[in-house]
KETORBA-261680 format. One record per residue (C-alpha): x, y, z; residue in one letter; residue number from 1. Coordinates in steps of 0.1 Angstrom, whole numbers, m for minus. Layout:
c1 | c2 | c3 | r | k
X | Y | Z | A | NUM
...
//
This chain:
c1 | c2 | c3 | r | k
m596 | m173 | m706 | M | 1
m623 | m183 | m681 | S | 2
m649 | m212 | m695 | P | 3
m677 | m188 | m693 | L | 4
m661 | m159 | m713 | A | 5
m676 | m150 | m745 | P | 6
m670 | m173 | m775 | V | 7
m667 | m146 | m800 | D | 8
m655 | m112 | m785 | V | 9
m662 | m87 | m810 | P | 10
m628 | m66 | m824 | L | 11
m640 | m32 | m817 | V | 12
m662 | m15 | m789 | F | 13
m696 | m2 | m794 | A | 14
m720 | 16 | m772 | L | 15
m746 | m6 | m755 | L | 16
m778 | 15 | m742 | P | 17
m784 | 7 | m702 | D | 18
m818 | m7 | m716 | A | 19
m807 | m34 | m730 | A | 20
m788 | m46 | m700 | V | 21
m813 | m40 | m681 | T | 22
m834 | m60 | m706 | K | 23
m811 | m88 | m707 | H | 24
m794 | m87 | m674 | L | 25
m808 | m124 | m654 | S | 26
m796 | m141 | m628 | R | 27
m781 | m169 | m644 | G | 28
m762 | m142 | m661 | V | 29
m752 | m125 | m627 | Q | 30
m746 | m158 | m607 | S | 31
m719 | m171 | m637 | G | 32
m742 | m197 | m647 | L | 33
m750 | m185 | m681 | E | 34
m736 | m159 | m710 | L | 35
m759 | m127 | m715 | P | 36
m774 | m131 | m746 | P | 37
m745 | m121 | m770 | Q | 38
m766 | m119 | m804 | V | 39
m798 | m100 | m791 | A | 40
m770 | m72 | m773 | L | 41
m749 | m67 | m806 | A | 42
m785 | m60 | m822 | R | 43
m786 | m34 | m797 | A | 44
m753 | m23 | m801 | C | 45
m746 | 16 | m816 | V | 46
m712 | 13 | m837 | A | 47
m683 | 35 | m831 | Y | 48
m677 | 61 | m863 | D | 49
m648 | 44 | m886 | S | 50
m623 | 65 | m870 | R | 51
m632 | 58 | m835 | T | 52
m634 | 21 | m841 | A | 53
m594 | 20 | m853 | E | 54
m585 | 30 | m813 | R | 55
m613 | 10 | m800 | R | 56
m599 | m29 | m802 | H | 57
m609 | m51 | m778 | T | 58
m579 | m75 | m778 | A | 59
m558 | m63 | m755 | S | 60
m586 | m52 | m731 | V | 61
m594 | m88 | m731 | R | 62
m558 | m99 | m727 | E | 63
m553 | m79 | m696 | L | 64
m583 | m92 | m679 | L | 65
m577 | m127 | m689 | D | 66
m544 | m121 | m672 | E | 67
m559 | m101 | m643 | A | 68
m577 | m135 | m631 | M | 69
m549 | m153 | m637 | R | 70
m524 | m134 | m612 | R | 71
m551 | m130 | m587 | F | 72
m569 | m166 | m588 | A | 73
m562 | m166 | m552 | A | 74
m571 | m132 | m538 | D | 75
m597 | m114 | m564 | R | 76
m597 | m84 | m539 | F | 77
m563 | m77 | m544 | A | 78
m570 | m70 | m583 | V | 79
m579 | m37 | m587 | D | 80
m540 | m18 | m578 | G | 81
m531 | m37 | m606 | W | 82
m558 | m35 | m629 | L | 83
m570 | m2 | m625 | A | 84
m537 | 16 | m643 | P | 85
m531 | m9 | m665 | R | 86
m567 | m5 | m679 | L | 87
m565 | 31 | m681 | H | 88
m529 | 28 | m702 | A | 89
m549 | m1 | m725 | T | 90
m585 | 18 | m730 | L | 91
m567 | 53 | m736 | R | 92
m599 | 80 | m733 | L | 93
m609 | 115 | m728 | T | 94
m629 | 122 | m696 | R | 95
m658 | 133 | m720 | A | 96
m657 | 95 | m739 | E | 97
m654 | 78 | m699 | A | 98
m682 | 95 | m691 | A | 99
m709 | 75 | m717 | D | 100
m721 | 43 | m696 | S | 101
m725 | 25 | m730 | R | 102
m688 | 16 | m732 | L | 103
m683 | 2 | m701 | W | 104
m723 | m16 | m703 | N | 105
m705 | m34 | m736 | H | 106
m676 | m39 | m718 | L | 107
m691 | m60 | m687 | A | 108
m720 | m72 | m708 | M | 109
m701 | m84 | m742 | I | 110
m663 | m84 | m738 | V | 111
m659 | m95 | m705 | A | 112
m691 | m103 | m682 | P | 113
m668 | m133 | m666 | D | 114
m646 | m108 | m650 | Y | 115
m678 | m91 | m639 | V | 116
m690 | m122 | m619 | V | 117
m652 | m131 | m610 | W | 118
m647 | m101 | m592 | R | 119
m681 | m93 | m576 | H | 120
m699 | m123 | m572 | K | 121
m712 | m128 | m538 | G | 122
m707 | m161 | m514 | A | 123
m734 | m188 | m524 | D | 124
m761 | m190 | m492 | T | 125
m788 | m216 | m483 | A | 126
m810 | m197 | m504 | D | 127
m791 | m198 | m537 | G | 128
m759 | m189 | m557 | K | 129
m744 | m157 | m549 | G | 130
m745 | m128 | m572 | I | 131
m724 | m100 | m589 | A | 132
m753 | m71 | m583 | T | 133
m768 | m50 | m613 | A | 134
m749 | m19 | m610 | A | 135
m716 | m39 | m614 | R | 136
m724 | m44 | m650 | F | 137
m743 | m11 | m655 | S | 138
m742 | 16 | m628 | G | 139
m728 | 46 | m616 | P | 140
m693 | 53 | m623 | H | 141
m679 | 48 | m590 | Y | 142
m694 | 17 | m586 | T | 143
m697 | m2 | m619 | Q | 144
m671 | m29 | m623 | T | 145
m647 | m13 | m652 | F | 146
m659 | 25 | m650 | S | 147
m648 | 26 | m616 | R | 148
m610 | 14 | m621 | L | 149
m608 | 39 | m648 | W | 150
m621 | 68 | m628 | W | 151
m597 | 58 | m597 | A | 152
m571 | 59 | m621 | A | 153
m580 | 92 | m638 | E | 154
m587 | 110 | m608 | L | 155
m559 | 100 | m589 | F | 156
m528 | 95 | m613 | R | 157
m504 | 125 | m611 | D | 158
m499 | 131 | m643 | G | 159
m481 | 99 | m658 | H | 160
m470 | 88 | m623 | D | 161
m499 | 59 | m617 | Y | 162
m480 | 50 | m582 | R | 163
m513 | 70 | m561 | P | 164
m534 | 51 | m580 | V | 165
m522 | 19 | m566 | V | 166
m520 | 35 | m534 | T | 167
m562 | 49 | m537 | A | 168
m566 | 11 | m548 | C | 169
m554 | m9 | m514 | R | 170
m588 | m4 | m498 | L | 171
m621 | m7 | m510 | Q | 172
m634 | 22 | m489 | D | 173
m609 | 45 | m511 | I | 174
m630 | 34 | m541 | L | 175
m667 | 28 | m524 | N | 176
m667 | 63 | m511 | T | 177
m636 | 86 | m515 | T | 178
m643 | 82 | m555 | L | 179
m675 | 96 | m552 | R | 180
m668 | 127 | m538 | L | 181
m668 | 163 | m557 | D | 182
m641 | 178 | m542 | V | 183
m617 | 144 | m555 | I | 184
m622 | 164 | m588 | D | 185
m596 | 188 | m574 | H | 186
m562 | 172 | m583 | R | 187
m540 | 185 | m550 | P | 188
m569 | 172 | m531 | T | 189
m570 | 142 | m544 | A | 190
m529 | 139 | m538 | Q | 191
m532 | 151 | m508 | A | 192
m557 | 127 | m494 | M | 193
m540 | 100 | m508 | I | 194
m507 | 111 | m494 | H | 195
m525 | 111 | m457 | V | 196
m542 | 76 | m463 | I | 197
m510 | 59 | m476 | G | 198
m494 | 72 | m443 | G | 199
m520 | 53 | m417 | L | 200
m521 | 21 | m440 | L | 201
m483 | 18 | m439 | D | 202
m487 | 25 | m402 | T | 203
m511 | m5 | m402 | G | 204
m538 | 11 | m385 | V | 205
m564 | m8 | m371 | A | 206
m597 | m5 | m391 | R | 207
m581 | 14 | m415 | P | 208
m615 | 15 | m435 | G | 209
m632 | 37 | m410 | D | 210
m605 | 62 | m413 | H | 211
m608 | 66 | m447 | V | 212
m645 | 69 | m445 | N | 213
m636 | 96 | m417 | A | 214
m610 | 116 | m435 | L | 215
m634 | 113 | m472 | S | 216
m664 | 127 | m452 | S | 217
m641 | 156 | m430 | A | 218
m626 | 168 | m461 | V | 219
m657 | 171 | m480 | N | 220
m677 | 187 | m452 | T | 221
m648 | 211 | m447 | A | 222
m647 | 227 | m481 | G | 223
m656 | 229 | m515 | S | 224
m633 | 222 | m551 | T | 225
m639 | 263 | m552 | L | 226
m619 | 266 | m517 | I | 227
m595 | 244 | m518 | Y | 228
m585 | 256 | m552 | D | 229
m579 | 289 | m530 | V | 230
m560 | 271 | m505 | L | 231
m538 | 250 | m533 | A | 232
m542 | 263 | m567 | E | 233
m540 | 237 | m595 | D | 234
m535 | 241 | m633 | T | 235
m552 | 224 | m659 | E | 236
m538 | 194 | m677 | P | 237
m520 | 198 | m713 | D | 238
m549 | 182 | m733 | A | 239
m528 | 183 | m764 | D | 240
m504 | 162 | m744 | E | 241
m532 | 142 | m732 | L | 242
m547 | 135 | m765 | L | 243
m511 | 128 | m780 | D | 244
m510 | 103 | m760 | W | 245
m545 | 88 | m765 | I | 246
m536 | 89 | m805 | E | 247
m502 | 72 | m798 | A | 248
m513 | 40 | m781 | G | 249
m544 | 35 | m780 | A | 250
m561 | m1 | m776 | G | 251
m518 | m11 | m771 | E | 252
m510 | m37 | m750 | A | 253
m492 | m25 | m719 | V | 254
m460 | m40 | m699 | D | 255
m476 | m64 | m670 | W | 256
m451 | m67 | m650 | D | 257
m443 | m34 | m650 | R | 258
m466 | m1 | m641 | L | 259
m472 | 17 | m671 | P | 260
m465 | 55 | m676 | E | 261
m499 | 78 | m681 | G | 262
m501 | 111 | m706 | P | 263
m477 | 134 | m699 | R | 264
m504 | 164 | m693 | D | 265
m489 | 178 | m658 | G | 266
m480 | 166 | m625 | R | 267
m494 | 185 | m598 | V | 268
m475 | 213 | m580 | K | 269
m459 | 201 | m549 | R | 270
m466 | 232 | m531 | A | 271
m502 | 231 | m536 | S | 272
m503 | 197 | m522 | V | 273
m477 | 203 | m494 | E | 274
m504 | 232 | m483 | A | 275
m535 | 207 | m478 | L | 276
m516 | 179 | m461 | I | 277
m513 | 195 | m425 | P | 278
m551 | 209 | m431 | L | 279
m564 | 175 | m441 | F | 280
m544 | 155 | m410 | E | 281
m556 | 178 | m390 | E | 282
m592 | 168 | m405 | L | 283
m587 | 133 | m399 | H | 284
m578 | 137 | m362 | A | 285
m603 | 154 | m354 | E | 286
m630 | 138 | m373 | A | 287
m657 | 121 | m350 | P | 288
m653 | 84 | m333 | L | 289
m681 | 58 | m322 | R | 290
m677 | 33 | m304 | K | 291
m688 | m3 | m319 | R | 292
m686 | m41 | m302 | K | 293
m655 | m64 | m314 | S | 294
m667 | m98 | m321 | D | 295
m650 | m103 | m284 | K | 296
m671 | m78 | m271 | G | 297
m647 | m53 | m262 | D | 298
m655 | m16 | m271 | D | 299
m635 | m7 | m303 | E | 300
m635 | 29 | m321 | P | 301
m647 | 34 | m357 | E | 302
m646 | 66 | m375 | A | 303
m682 | 75 | m376 | S | 304
m692 | 109 | m393 | V | 305
m726 | 126 | m409 | P | 306
m733 | 105 | m446 | A | 307
m708 | 128 | m470 | P | 308
m727 | 145 | m499 | R | 309
m720 | 121 | m525 | L | 310
m733 | 138 | m556 | S | 311
m706 | 123 | m577 | G | 312
m677 | 141 | m588 | V | 313
m677 | 159 | m618 | S | 314
m670 | 139 | m652 | L | 315
m662 | 169 | m673 | S | 316
m639 | 196 | m667 | K | 317
m628 | 231 | m688 | P | 318
m603 | 207 | m707 | S | 319
m630 | 178 | m715 | D | 320
m645 | 200 | m741 | S | 321
m613 | 191 | m764 | V | 322
m617 | 171 | m797 | L | 323
m609 | 131 | m795 | A | 324
m579 | 125 | m814 | P | 325
m598 | 115 | m843 | D | 326
m620 | 147 | m845 | Q | 327
m593 | 172 | m846 | R | 328
m583 | 180 | m877 | A | 329
//
């Protein structure tokens, strides 16, 4: 545990309102010079009901984050691909539960504020200490420190297979841009995009972030979830399998040295993914490029496309209306 980690981490998670974060998030907290006021924040929390609290223990998540900081002390930017699937498999949630920002607020402000600073603190300058921006503590699902990792794992996993998630987390542009697109809610689209992006990364393409942003914008502009569903039919995940997976292991520690398994709620149809791959490769090839000056003054191509429609992925699907495990009869 880092020097500025909370000494008394609560035993179970709770729900911390956005307003409480805004009130108590100081520059000292953002820079890691001080801890958030734990007592005041605890008073603002809303407790889970007793049955839900049984699967909301903090210990395994806190231990996971301590291990992440230890393993990636020399390269904090490489931690996401290791942590995202393990956080998802440790903190097992339905999408409806994960859409509640108050849970992520609690994790960031009370359970692991030191991790937020460690991962996202900017460089110190002559004007003062670097900080982790407020949105890393409490912000949109694609920006908040822990929510972004959970949703990356949820949207890019292929059923129980987390390997596409590792690929997705190899480049920050995927989390910063691709994760925000509506079409990523369509599972074949997500898998086809990761296939194309993974191929680009494996070839060592120059300025890979430019290519990711160009592809993301082109895919989002070319169609909608409805259109892609016609081209590549998807099936609804098995909600019962998901809930059984949640009930069987929520809060339990995962293997740190082996990629965990997600819920066996159904893999994406391979034929659907293969139907989209050629289209996405073509969209990528035709994505407009612009020239930008390199440090040496040479012209170098950089992907540049109109700003994508970043209205955010749908945080609910028909299958999300299922009850959490503790709510089932």
